[in-house]
DRENFI-962982 format. One record per residue (C-alpha): residue in three letters; residue number from 1; x, y, z. Coordinates in Angstrom, 1 decimal. Last residue first. Example, Ala and Ser with C-alpha at 12.3 -4.5 7.8 and 13.67 -1.06 7.14 Angstrom:
BEGIN
ATOM; aa; i; u; v; w
ATOM; SER; 2; 13.7; -1.1; 7.1
ATOM; ALA; 1; 12.3; -4.5; 7.8
***
This chain:
BEGIN
ATOM; aa; i; u; v; w
ATOM; LYS; 440; 51.4; 91.1; 139.8
ATOM; GLN; 439; 53.8; 91.6; 136.9
ATOM; GLY; 438; 56.8; 93.8; 137.3
ATOM; LYS; 437; 59.3; 91.1; 138.0
ATOM; LEU; 436; 58.4; 89.3; 134.8
ATOM; LYS; 435; 58.5; 92.4; 132.7
ATOM; LYS; 434; 61.9; 93.5; 134.1
ATOM; MET; 433; 63.2; 90.0; 133.5
ATOM; HIS; 432; 62.1; 90.0; 129.9
ATOM; GLU; 431; 63.4; 93.5; 129.2
ATOM; LYS; 430; 66.8; 92.5; 130.7
ATOM; ILE; 429; 67.0; 89.3; 128.7
ATOM; LYS; 428; 65.9; 91.2; 125.5
ATOM; VAL; 427; 68.8; 93.7; 126.0
ATOM; GLU; 426; 71.0; 90.7; 126.8
ATOM; TYR; 425; 70.6; 89.5; 123.3
ATOM; GLY; 424; 73.0; 92.2; 122.0
ATOM; ASN; 423; 74.3; 94.8; 124.4
ATOM; GLY; 422; 72.7; 96.7; 127.3
ATOM; SER; 421; 74.4; 94.4; 129.8
ATOM; PRO; 420; 72.5; 91.8; 131.9
ATOM; ASN; 419; 73.1; 92.1; 135.7
ATOM; TYR; 418; 73.6; 88.7; 137.3
ATOM; PHE; 417; 74.6; 88.8; 141.0
ATOM; GLU; 416; 71.7; 90.7; 142.6
ATOM; LYS; 415; 71.1; 90.5; 146.4
ATOM; GLY; 414; 67.5; 91.3; 147.3
ATOM; ASN; 413; 67.3; 88.7; 150.1
ATOM; LEU; 412; 70.8; 87.4; 150.9
ATOM; GLU; 411; 70.1; 86.5; 154.5
ATOM; TYR; 410; 66.9; 84.8; 153.4
ATOM; PRO; 409; 68.9; 82.3; 151.3
ATOM; LEU; 408; 68.2; 83.0; 147.6
ATOM; TYR; 407; 65.1; 81.6; 146.0
ATOM; GLN; 406; 62.3; 83.4; 147.9
ATOM; GLN; 405; 59.1; 83.5; 145.8
ATOM; GLU; 404; 57.6; 85.5; 142.9
ATOM; VAL; 403; 55.9; 83.3; 140.3
ATOM; TYR; 402; 56.8; 82.8; 136.7
ATOM; ASN; 401; 55.8; 80.4; 134.0
ATOM; ASN; 400; 54.3; 83.4; 132.0
ATOM; PRO; 399; 51.1; 83.0; 134.1
ATOM; TYR; 398; 51.5; 80.5; 137.0
ATOM; ASP; 397; 51.4; 76.7; 137.3
ATOM; HIS; 396; 54.7; 76.4; 135.4
ATOM; ALA; 395; 56.5; 78.1; 138.3
ATOM; TYR; 394; 55.7; 75.4; 140.8
ATOM; LYS; 393; 55.3; 77.3; 144.2
ATOM; TYR; 392; 57.0; 75.6; 147.1
ATOM; GLY; 391; 55.1; 76.0; 150.3
ATOM; ILE; 390; 56.3; 72.8; 151.9
ATOM; GLY; 389; 59.4; 71.4; 150.1
ATOM; HIS; 388; 61.2; 70.4; 153.3
ATOM; GLY; 387; 59.2; 71.0; 156.4
ATOM; LEU; 386; 61.0; 68.3; 158.3
ATOM; LYS; 385; 57.9; 66.2; 158.6
ATOM; GLY; 384; 57.4; 66.8; 154.8
ATOM; ALA; 383; 60.6; 65.0; 154.1
ATOM; SER; 382; 59.0; 61.9; 155.6
ATOM; LYS; 381; 59.8; 59.7; 152.6
ATOM; TYR; 380; 62.2; 61.2; 150.0
ATOM; HIS; 379; 61.3; 63.5; 147.2
ATOM; ALA; 378; 61.0; 66.7; 149.1
ATOM; ASP; 377; 64.4; 68.2; 148.4
ATOM; GLN; 376; 64.8; 71.8; 149.8
ATOM; LEU; 375; 63.3; 74.8; 148.0
ATOM; HIS; 374; 60.4; 75.3; 150.4
ATOM; SER; 373; 62.9; 75.1; 153.3
ATOM; PRO; 372; 64.9; 78.1; 152.2
ATOM; ILE; 371; 68.6; 77.0; 151.9
ATOM; PRO; 370; 70.5; 77.8; 155.0
ATOM; LEU; 369; 73.7; 79.9; 154.4
ATOM; ASN; 368; 76.8; 77.9; 153.5
ATOM; GLY; 367; 79.6; 80.4; 154.2
ATOM; THR; 366; 79.0; 84.1; 154.3
ATOM; GLU; 365; 82.3; 85.6; 153.0
ATOM; ARG; 364; 83.4; 82.7; 150.8
ATOM; VAL; 363; 79.9; 82.3; 149.4
ATOM; THR; 362; 79.7; 86.0; 148.7
ATOM; ALA; 361; 83.0; 85.9; 146.9
ATOM; MET; 360; 81.7; 83.0; 144.8
ATOM; ALA; 359; 78.6; 84.9; 143.9
ATOM; ASP; 358; 80.5; 88.0; 142.9
ATOM; ASP; 357; 82.8; 85.9; 140.7
ATOM; ILE; 356; 79.9; 84.0; 139.2
ATOM; ALA; 355; 78.0; 87.1; 138.3
ATOM; CYS; 354; 81.0; 89.1; 137.1
ATOM; ILE; 353; 81.9; 86.1; 134.8
ATOM; ALA; 352; 78.4; 86.0; 133.4
ATOM; ALA; 351; 77.9; 89.8; 133.0
ATOM; ASN; 350; 81.1; 90.2; 130.9
ATOM; SER; 349; 79.1; 91.3; 127.9
ATOM; LYS; 348; 80.1; 91.9; 124.3
ATOM; PRO; 347; 78.3; 92.0; 121.0
ATOM; ALA; 346; 79.9; 89.5; 118.5
ATOM; THR; 345; 82.5; 90.8; 116.1
ATOM; ALA; 344; 85.5; 89.2; 117.9
ATOM; ILE; 343; 83.7; 86.0; 118.7
ATOM; TYR; 342; 82.7; 85.5; 115.0
ATOM; SER; 341; 86.2; 86.4; 113.8
ATOM; ALA; 340; 87.8; 83.9; 116.1
ATOM; ALA; 339; 85.3; 81.2; 115.2
ATOM; GLN; 338; 85.8; 81.6; 111.4
ATOM; ALA; 337; 89.6; 81.8; 111.8
ATOM; LEU; 336; 89.6; 78.6; 113.9
ATOM; THR; 335; 87.5; 76.9; 111.3
ATOM; ILE; 334; 89.8; 77.9; 108.5
ATOM; ARG; 333; 92.9; 76.9; 110.5
ATOM; ALA; 332; 91.4; 73.5; 111.0
ATOM; GLU; 331; 92.2; 72.6; 107.4
ATOM; PRO; 330; 96.0; 72.7; 108.0
ATOM; MET; 329; 95.7; 71.0; 110.5
ATOM; GLY; 328; 93.3; 68.6; 112.1
ATOM; LEU; 327; 89.8; 68.0; 110.8
ATOM; ARG; 326; 88.1; 65.9; 113.4
ATOM; GLU; 325; 89.7; 67.4; 116.5
ATOM; VAL; 324; 89.6; 71.0; 115.1
ATOM; ALA; 323; 85.9; 70.5; 114.1
ATOM; LEU; 322; 84.9; 69.5; 117.7
ATOM; SER; 321; 86.6; 72.6; 119.1
ATOM; ALA; 320; 85.1; 74.8; 116.4
ATOM; SER; 319; 81.7; 73.5; 117.4
ATOM; VAL; 318; 82.4; 74.5; 121.0
ATOM; ALA; 317; 83.5; 78.0; 119.8
ATOM; VAL; 316; 80.4; 78.4; 117.6
ATOM; GLN; 315; 78.2; 77.3; 120.4
ATOM; LEU; 314; 79.8; 79.7; 122.8
ATOM; ALA; 313; 79.3; 82.5; 120.3
ATOM; GLN; 312; 75.6; 81.6; 119.9
ATOM; PRO; 311; 74.8; 82.9; 123.3
ATOM; ASP; 310; 75.3; 86.5; 121.9
ATOM; ALA; 309; 75.0; 89.1; 124.6
ATOM; ASN; 308; 74.5; 86.1; 126.8
ATOM; GLY; 307; 78.3; 85.7; 127.3
ATOM; VAL; 306; 80.5; 87.6; 125.0
ATOM; ASP; 305; 83.6; 88.3; 127.1
ATOM; GLU; 304; 83.7; 85.5; 129.6
ATOM; SER; 303; 81.6; 82.9; 127.8
ATOM; ALA; 302; 83.0; 83.2; 124.3
ATOM; CYS; 301; 86.4; 84.1; 125.7
ATOM; VAL; 300; 86.5; 80.7; 127.6
ATOM; MET; 299; 85.6; 78.9; 124.4
ATOM; MET; 298; 88.3; 80.7; 122.5
ATOM; ARG; 297; 90.9; 79.7; 125.1
ATOM; ARG; 296; 90.0; 76.1; 124.5
ATOM; VAL; 295; 90.2; 76.7; 120.8
ATOM; ILE; 294; 93.8; 77.9; 121.1
ATOM; PHE; 293; 94.9; 74.9; 123.2
ATOM; LYS; 292; 93.3; 72.5; 120.8
ATOM; PRO; 291; 95.1; 74.3; 117.9
ATOM; ASP; 290; 98.5; 73.4; 119.5
ATOM; GLU; 289; 100.9; 76.2; 118.7
ATOM; GLY; 288; 103.3; 75.4; 115.9
ATOM; ALA; 287; 104.8; 78.8; 115.4
ATOM; ASN; 286; 102.8; 79.5; 112.2
ATOM; LEU; 285; 99.6; 78.5; 114.1
ATOM; MET; 284; 100.4; 81.0; 116.9
ATOM; ARG; 283; 101.2; 83.8; 114.5
ATOM; ALA; 282; 98.1; 83.1; 112.4
ATOM; LEU; 281; 95.9; 83.3; 115.5
ATOM; TYR; 280; 97.6; 86.6; 116.3
ATOM; TYR; 279; 96.7; 88.0; 112.9
ATOM; VAL; 278; 93.1; 86.5; 113.0
ATOM; ALA; 277; 92.5; 88.3; 116.3
ATOM; ALA; 276; 94.1; 91.6; 115.1
ATOM; ASP; 275; 91.8; 91.6; 112.0
ATOM; PRO; 274; 88.7; 90.6; 114.1
ATOM; ASP; 273; 89.1; 93.6; 116.4
ATOM; SER; 272; 86.1; 93.5; 118.9
ATOM; GLY; 271; 88.2; 94.4; 122.0
ATOM; ARG; 270; 87.5; 91.0; 123.6
ATOM; MET; 269; 88.6; 89.3; 120.4
ATOM; SER; 268; 91.8; 91.4; 120.4
ATOM; LYS; 267; 92.3; 90.8; 124.1
ATOM; ILE; 266; 92.2; 87.0; 123.6
ATOM; PHE; 265; 94.7; 87.1; 120.8
ATOM; ALA; 264; 97.0; 89.5; 122.6
ATOM; SER; 263; 97.0; 87.2; 125.6
ATOM; ILE; 262; 97.6; 84.2; 123.4
ATOM; THR; 261; 100.6; 86.0; 122.0
ATOM; ASP; 260; 102.1; 87.2; 125.3
ATOM; TYR; 259; 101.7; 83.8; 127.0
ATOM; HIS; 258; 103.4; 81.9; 124.2
ATOM; ASN; 257; 106.0; 84.6; 123.8
ATOM; ASP; 256; 107.0; 84.3; 127.4
ATOM; GLY; 255; 107.7; 80.6; 127.5
ATOM; ASP; 254; 106.4; 77.1; 127.2
ATOM; LYS; 253; 105.3; 77.2; 123.6
ATOM; ASP; 252; 108.4; 79.2; 122.8
ATOM; TYR; 251; 108.0; 81.8; 120.0
ATOM; ARG; 250; 110.4; 84.0; 118.2
ATOM; ALA; 249; 109.6; 82.9; 114.7
ATOM; VAL; 248; 112.9; 83.5; 112.9
ATOM; LYS; 247; 112.5; 85.3; 109.6
ATOM; LYS; 246; 113.6; 83.1; 106.8
ATOM; GLN; 245; 116.5; 82.7; 104.4
ATOM; ILE; 244; 119.3; 84.4; 106.4
ATOM; CYS; 243; 122.2; 83.7; 104.1
ATOM; GLU; 242; 120.5; 83.1; 100.8
ATOM; GLU; 241; 118.4; 86.2; 101.1
ATOM; ALA; 240; 121.5; 88.2; 102.0
ATOM; VAL; 239; 123.3; 87.1; 98.8
ATOM; GLU; 238; 120.3; 88.2; 96.7
ATOM; LYS; 237; 120.2; 91.5; 98.6
ATOM; THR; 236; 123.8; 92.1; 97.6
ATOM; ILE; 235; 126.9; 91.6; 99.7
ATOM; HIS; 234; 129.6; 92.6; 97.3
ATOM; ILE; 233; 133.0; 91.1; 98.1
ATOM; LEU; 232; 135.6; 93.5; 96.6
ATOM; GLY; 231; 138.5; 92.9; 94.2
ATOM; ASP; 230; 136.9; 95.0; 91.4
ATOM; GLU; 229; 136.4; 91.8; 89.4
ATOM; SER; 228; 134.1; 90.5; 92.1
ATOM; ARG; 227; 135.2; 88.5; 95.1
ATOM; PRO; 226; 133.5; 85.2; 95.8
ATOM; THR; 225; 130.8; 85.0; 98.5
ATOM; THR; 224; 131.1; 82.3; 101.1
ATOM; LEU; 223; 132.9; 84.0; 104.0
ATOM; ILE; 222; 131.3; 87.4; 103.4
ATOM; GLY; 221; 127.7; 85.9; 103.4
ATOM; LEU; 220; 128.3; 83.6; 106.3
ATOM; GLU; 219; 129.6; 86.6; 108.4
ATOM; ILE; 218; 126.6; 88.7; 107.3
ATOM; ALA; 217; 124.1; 86.0; 108.4
ATOM; ASN; 216; 125.8; 85.4; 111.8
ATOM; LEU; 215; 125.7; 89.1; 112.4
ATOM; ALA; 214; 122.0; 89.3; 111.7
ATOM; HIS; 213; 121.1; 86.4; 113.9
ATOM; ARG; 212; 123.2; 87.7; 116.7
ATOM; ALA; 211; 121.6; 91.1; 116.5
ATOM; ASP; 210; 118.1; 89.7; 117.1
ATOM; GLY; 209; 115.5; 92.5; 116.5
ATOM; ASP; 208; 113.6; 90.6; 113.8
ATOM; ALA; 207; 116.7; 89.6; 111.9
ATOM; LEU; 206; 114.5; 89.6; 108.8
ATOM; ASP; 205; 114.2; 93.4; 108.8
ATOM; ALA; 204; 117.8; 94.2; 109.5
ATOM; LEU; 203; 118.9; 91.6; 106.9
ATOM; PHE; 202; 116.7; 93.2; 104.2
ATOM; ASP; 201; 117.7; 96.8; 105.0
ATOM; ALA; 200; 121.4; 95.8; 104.9
ATOM; ALA; 199; 120.9; 94.0; 101.6
ATOM; ASP; 198; 119.0; 97.0; 100.2
ATOM; THR; 197; 121.9; 99.3; 101.2
ATOM; GLU; 196; 124.7; 97.2; 99.8
ATOM; LEU; 195; 127.2; 95.8; 102.2
ATOM; VAL; 194; 130.7; 96.0; 100.7
ATOM; ALA; 193; 133.4; 93.6; 101.7
ATOM; LYS; 192; 137.1; 94.2; 101.9
ATOM; TYR; 191; 137.9; 90.9; 103.7
ATOM; ALA; 190; 140.1; 92.7; 106.2
ATOM; GLY; 189; 137.2; 94.6; 107.6
ATOM; MET; 188; 135.3; 91.5; 108.8
ATOM; GLY; 187; 135.1; 92.4; 112.4
ATOM; ARG; 186; 137.4; 92.4; 115.4
ATOM; GLU; 185; 140.3; 94.6; 114.5
ATOM; ASN; 184; 139.5; 95.7; 110.9
ATOM; ASP; 183; 135.9; 96.9; 111.6
ATOM; THR; 182; 134.2; 97.7; 108.3
ATOM; VAL; 181; 131.7; 94.8; 107.9
ATOM; ALA; 180; 131.0; 94.5; 111.6
ATOM; ARG; 179; 130.3; 98.2; 112.0
ATOM; ASN; 178; 128.0; 98.2; 109.0
ATOM; LEU; 177; 126.1; 95.3; 110.5
ATOM; LEU; 176; 125.9; 96.8; 113.9
ATOM; VAL; 175; 124.5; 100.1; 112.7
ATOM; LYS; 174; 122.1; 98.2; 110.4
ATOM; ILE; 173; 120.8; 96.2; 113.4
ATOM; ASP; 172; 120.1; 99.4; 115.4
ATOM; ASP; 171; 118.3; 100.9; 112.5
ATOM; ALA; 170; 116.1; 97.8; 112.2
ATOM; THR; 169; 115.2; 98.2; 115.9
ATOM; LEU; 168; 116.7; 96.0; 118.6
ATOM; PRO; 167; 114.3; 93.7; 120.5
ATOM; LYS; 166; 113.7; 95.2; 124.0
ATOM; LEU; 165; 115.7; 94.5; 127.2
ATOM; GLU; 164; 113.8; 94.4; 130.4
ATOM; PHE; 163; 115.7; 95.4; 133.5
ATOM; ILE; 162; 114.7; 93.8; 136.8
ATOM; ILE; 161; 116.3; 95.1; 140.0
ATOM; SER; 160; 117.1; 92.4; 142.5
ATOM; ARG; 159; 116.3; 91.5; 146.1
ATOM; SER; 158; 112.6; 91.0; 145.5
ATOM; ILE; 157; 113.4; 88.9; 142.4
ATOM; LEU; 156; 115.6; 86.5; 144.4
ATOM; ALA; 155; 112.7; 86.0; 146.9
ATOM; GLY; 154; 110.3; 85.4; 144.1
ATOM; ASN; 153; 112.5; 82.6; 142.7
ATOM; VAL; 152; 112.8; 83.0; 139.0
ATOM; GLU; 151; 110.6; 81.5; 136.3
ATOM; PHE; 150; 107.2; 83.2; 136.2
ATOM; TYR; 149; 108.1; 86.7; 137.5
ATOM; PRO; 148; 111.4; 86.3; 135.6
ATOM; ASN; 147; 109.6; 86.3; 132.2
ATOM; GLU; 146; 111.7; 84.0; 130.1
ATOM; THR; 145; 114.8; 85.0; 128.0
ATOM; THR; 144; 116.9; 85.1; 131.1
ATOM; ALA; 143; 120.1; 86.8; 132.3
ATOM; GLY; 142; 120.9; 86.9; 136.0
ATOM; ILE; 141; 123.5; 89.3; 137.5
ATOM; LEU; 140; 123.9; 88.6; 141.1
ATOM; ILE; 139; 126.1; 90.5; 143.5
ATOM; VAL; 138; 127.7; 87.8; 145.8
ATOM; THR; 137; 128.5; 87.7; 149.5
ATOM; GLY; 136; 126.1; 90.6; 149.9
ATOM; ASP; 135; 124.1; 89.1; 152.8
ATOM; GLU; 134; 120.9; 88.7; 150.6
ATOM; VAL; 133; 122.7; 87.4; 147.6
ATOM; PHE; 132; 124.5; 84.8; 149.7
ATOM; PRO; 131; 121.3; 83.8; 151.5
ATOM; LEU; 130; 119.4; 83.4; 148.1
ATOM; LEU; 129; 121.9; 81.3; 146.1
ATOM; TYR; 128; 120.8; 78.0; 147.5
ATOM; ASP; 127; 117.2; 78.8; 146.9
ATOM; GLN; 126; 117.9; 79.2; 143.2
ATOM; GLN; 125; 119.4; 75.8; 143.0
ATOM; GLY; 124; 116.5; 74.2; 145.0
ATOM; LYS; 123; 113.9; 76.0; 142.8
ATOM; ASN; 122; 115.5; 74.6; 139.5
ATOM; PHE; 121; 118.0; 76.6; 137.5
ATOM; ARG; 120; 117.1; 76.9; 133.9
ATOM; HIS; 119; 115.5; 80.4; 134.5
ATOM; ILE; 118; 119.1; 81.6; 135.1
ATOM; GLU; 117; 119.9; 81.3; 131.4
ATOM; ASP; 116; 123.2; 83.0; 132.0
ATOM; ILE; 115; 124.3; 83.4; 135.6
ATOM; PHE; 114; 126.8; 86.3; 136.2
ATOM; LEU; 113; 128.2; 86.4; 139.7
ATOM; ILE; 112; 129.8; 89.7; 140.8
ATOM; THR; 111; 132.2; 89.3; 143.7
ATOM; LYS; 110; 133.2; 92.1; 146.1
ATOM; LYS; 109; 136.7; 92.6; 147.4
ATOM; GLY; 108; 137.5; 93.2; 151.1
ATOM; TYR; 107; 140.7; 91.1; 150.5
ATOM; MET; 106; 140.5; 88.3; 153.0
ATOM; GLY; 105; 136.9; 88.2; 153.9
ATOM; LEU; 104; 135.3; 89.5; 150.8
ATOM; ASN; 103; 137.4; 87.6; 148.3
ATOM; ASP; 102; 137.4; 84.5; 150.5
ATOM; LYS; 101; 133.6; 84.5; 150.7
ATOM; ALA; 100; 133.4; 85.0; 147.0
ATOM; LYS; 99; 135.7; 82.1; 146.4
ATOM; ASN; 98; 133.5; 79.9; 148.6
ATOM; VAL; 97; 130.4; 81.1; 146.8
ATOM; VAL; 96; 131.8; 80.4; 143.4
ATOM; ASP; 95; 132.9; 76.9; 144.4
ATOM; GLU; 94; 129.5; 76.1; 145.9
ATOM; MET; 93; 127.8; 77.3; 142.8
ATOM; ASP; 92; 129.9; 74.9; 140.6
ATOM; LYS; 91; 129.2; 72.1; 143.0
ATOM; LYS; 90; 125.4; 72.8; 142.8
ATOM; GLY; 89; 125.4; 72.2; 139.1
ATOM; ALA; 88; 126.2; 74.2; 136.0
ATOM; ILE; 87; 125.4; 73.1; 132.5
ATOM; THR; 86; 122.2; 74.9; 131.5
ATOM; ALA; 85; 122.6; 77.5; 134.3
ATOM; ASN; 84; 125.7; 78.9; 132.7
ATOM; ILE; 83; 128.3; 80.2; 135.1
ATOM; GLN; 82; 130.3; 83.5; 135.2
ATOM; MET; 81; 132.6; 85.1; 137.7
ATOM; PHE; 80; 133.6; 88.8; 138.0
ATOM; GLU; 79; 135.8; 89.9; 140.9
ATOM; ALA; 78; 134.9; 93.5; 141.7
ATOM; LYS; 77; 136.8; 96.4; 140.2
ATOM; THR; 76; 134.1; 96.7; 137.5
ATOM; THR; 75; 134.6; 97.9; 133.9
ATOM; GLY; 74; 135.4; 94.9; 131.8
ATOM; ALA; 73; 133.0; 92.5; 133.7
ATOM; ILE; 72; 130.2; 95.1; 133.5
ATOM; VAL; 71; 130.7; 95.2; 129.7
ATOM; LYS; 70; 130.6; 91.4; 129.6
ATOM; ALA; 69; 127.3; 91.5; 131.6
ATOM; LEU; 68; 125.9; 94.0; 129.2
ATOM; THR; 67; 126.9; 91.9; 126.2
ATOM; THR; 66; 125.3; 88.8; 127.8
ATOM; LYS; 65; 122.0; 90.5; 127.9
ATOM; GLY; 64; 122.4; 92.2; 124.6
ATOM; THR; 63; 119.2; 91.8; 122.5
ATOM; GLY; 62; 120.2; 88.6; 120.7
ATOM; PRO; 61; 117.7; 86.3; 122.3
ATOM; PRO; 60; 114.5; 88.0; 123.8
ATOM; GLY; 59; 114.6; 89.9; 127.1
ATOM; TYR; 58; 115.3; 89.9; 130.8
ATOM; LEU; 57; 118.4; 91.2; 132.6
ATOM; ILE; 56; 118.1; 90.5; 136.3
ATOM; ILE; 55; 120.0; 92.7; 138.7
ATOM; SER; 54; 121.9; 92.5; 142.0
ATOM; SER; 53; 123.4; 95.8; 143.0
ATOM; LEU; 52; 126.0; 97.7; 140.9
ATOM; LYS; 51; 128.0; 100.5; 142.4
ATOM; ASP; 50; 130.9; 100.5; 139.9
ATOM; ALA; 49; 130.2; 104.2; 139.2
ATOM; SER; 48; 129.9; 103.6; 135.5
ATOM; ILE; 47; 127.8; 100.5; 136.0
ATOM; ALA; 46; 125.4; 102.2; 138.4
ATOM; ARG; 45; 125.1; 105.3; 136.3
ATOM; TYR; 44; 124.3; 103.4; 133.2
ATOM; LEU; 43; 121.8; 101.2; 135.0
ATOM; LEU; 42; 120.0; 104.2; 136.6
ATOM; LYS; 41; 119.5; 106.1; 133.4
ATOM; ASP; 40; 120.9; 109.6; 132.6
ATOM; ARG; 39; 123.6; 108.3; 130.3
ATOM; ALA; 38; 121.2; 106.1; 128.3
ATOM; ILE; 37; 121.5; 102.5; 129.5
ATOM; ILE; 36; 117.9; 101.5; 130.4
ATOM; HIS; 35; 115.6; 103.1; 127.8
ATOM; GLN; 34; 118.7; 103.4; 125.5
ATOM; GLN; 33; 118.5; 99.7; 124.9
ATOM; GLY; 32; 120.1; 100.1; 121.4
ATOM; VAL; 31; 123.7; 99.9; 120.4
ATOM; VAL; 30; 126.4; 99.3; 123.1
ATOM; GLU; 29; 129.7; 100.9; 122.2
ATOM; ASP; 28; 129.3; 103.7; 124.8
ATOM; LEU; 27; 128.8; 101.1; 127.5
ATOM; THR; 26; 132.2; 99.7; 126.9
ATOM; ARG; 25; 133.6; 96.4; 125.4
ATOM; PRO; 24; 130.9; 95.9; 122.8
ATOM; ARG; 23; 130.5; 92.4; 121.5
ATOM; MET; 22; 131.9; 92.2; 118.0
ATOM; ARG; 21; 134.0; 89.1; 118.5
ATOM; ALA; 20; 131.0; 87.1; 119.9
ATOM; ALA; 19; 128.7; 88.1; 117.0
ATOM; LEU; 18; 131.5; 87.4; 114.5
ATOM; PRO; 17; 131.8; 83.8; 115.7
ATOM; SER; 16; 134.9; 82.9; 117.7
ATOM; GLU; 15; 138.0; 81.6; 115.8
ATOM; LYS; 14; 140.2; 84.6; 116.4
ATOM; GLU; 13; 139.2; 85.0; 120.1
ATOM; LYS; 12; 139.6; 81.3; 120.7
ATOM; ASN; 11; 143.0; 81.2; 119.0
ATOM; ASN; 10; 144.2; 84.0; 121.3
ATOM; GLN; 9; 142.9; 82.3; 124.4
ATOM; ARG; 8; 144.5; 79.0; 123.5
ATOM; MET; 7; 147.8; 80.7; 122.8
ATOM; TYR; 6; 147.7; 82.4; 126.2
ATOM; ASP; 5; 146.6; 79.3; 128.0
ATOM; PHE; 4; 149.5; 77.4; 126.3
ATOM; LEU; 3; 152.0; 80.1; 127.2
ATOM; ASP; 2; 151.0; 80.1; 130.9
ATOM; MET; 1; 148.3; 82.4; 132.5
***
């Protein structure tokens, strides 16, 4: 490093945002994530012993993925290299791989490659890395905010250990805030600021588990708040409110939160909890989710989870779909809430989906079995010569519009696919079918 590089590095460290300056340098400085970096956990032991294998760090923004990578960089004896998938191309990866080969071949030294936002790499870029991860040329550390099982090459996943990072708790955030305010070396200690308790509570809550968001807010507060008569900068709740303003909606319509929230919404309706269903509906609408997508999922739920226990549920969902198209937001939120609460409180039955899944499995196993000849089409000339339609019994010619005859292929005689539940309208369906089949 020459003089200019040294000065550039020093200036960069001084001018970096507080969140970057306060990044822990050792595992013991890391706050939170004790489920994976407590002293008795695998990741802590692997980092401490410098015996790391390829890993993928997965979690929301601000939970410490890059922090853990930097800690590893500061403790390992291996060569540590970093690229960001949002800007790196194949040439960058080729350079890293060539250097890693030299390190291993000439010096017997391992290379750790940290790829931030690894989900941004396309399939071809991920495939390029695979053989070098497999043969140990590089040890991969991938960081992603998206579910790696959706976004990362399955072969890379199979050769890596996945560690999921959780949003930091409010207490974790307060530890970081107080550390940043008082730290003289890397934090804001020289400014002589005082973080009041209610302000710390407010920032920790509004940060929603994102340490970076909280630290950015406290830095802004200290830099823009004038000193009081006592010579101190007082960060009050009022100051904190101005700096952070609004809880960040952690929701990406193409990402993990999209799938997690719609999943919670469906499961709440299935579980007959209208309060939770409306809550998750509100979260999706607040984050800008497409109401048409939401109502399509409600139509599926109405058939899959309610079915004939309350046939009206599907009609409500379909009507809601039409209303959403004609009304638009914000009025459509009312219709969506009405439909969601109706589906959630309706009696439940999964008999319809069980019936079609069982029937499709049978079709796959048995193929196209012959249709009984009396059910085959007899509307064309000479059909009778083939025996088509002969012997068919017209149901409306018999009492209660029912007559017993073979409808399934003969090979499936007696097979039952649809089994009505004991809930809602399906009780009447079951009684009706029992009555029909019992008549002579």
